[in-house]
N, C-alpha and C positions, 0 to 999 in steps of 0.2 A: 513445563510453568505452564499455569492456570491465568488465562488473561482475563480483564473483567469489559478493559472498553475497548473496541483496539477498529482501525480504517486502513482504506486503499487508497493512498495515492499516490501520483505521476506531475513528471515537469519533461516539456521535450530536453535538456539536456543542450539545448544550442544556447549556448551563455547565459540563460536562467535561473533562477530561482524563484518560477511561478509558476508554485503546486494547485495541480488542482483535483477532489474531491472525487474516487470513483463510490466509494459504498461505507457506513459506519455499521458497528456491528453490538449490538450490546450480551449477547450472546456466549457465558466462558466456555473457549473448548482448549481441553485435555488431550494432547498427541491426536489431532484429527486435523483435516483439513478445516481451513481458516474461513476464506472465499474462492470466487472466482471476479478471472476482469472480463468483462464481453469490449469486443473489441470493431467489431466490426465498421465504429464512426471513425476509428481511428487511426485517422494516413500515415503508412510505410514508414515505419522511419527507425532512428536511436534514441531511448527514450528512458528518463530515471523511474522508477520503482521502488517505493516506499511503504514500510509495514508501521504504521505509530502503533504506540500501546501504553493504554493506562491503567498500571496495576491492581492489585490488590486495593492498597495501602493508600490508592491518588495520587501516586509519581509517576514520570512520564521517561521512560527510563530513551535513549538512542536511539532511533529511527532505525530498522534494517534498513538498508535502501542496496539496489543491483539493480545495474541494465540492464538494459531488455532493448534487444531489436526486432519491431515489428513486422513480417509479413503477408501481404495477402495473397 
């Protein structure tokens, strides 16, 4: 899949759906690294991380969401 625009977001996962923007990208990627998340200022804990994509036709497929645990 070649993406057009996409962004990374995270949510604390503590009973809230308040998503926080991490980074947006406009460069298409095919079979490569989409980006990184620099976490030094994020407190340890459980978070939800998601990738939101806008495809070539302008549609928003269902975001890809995973649970992550940050440990320092």
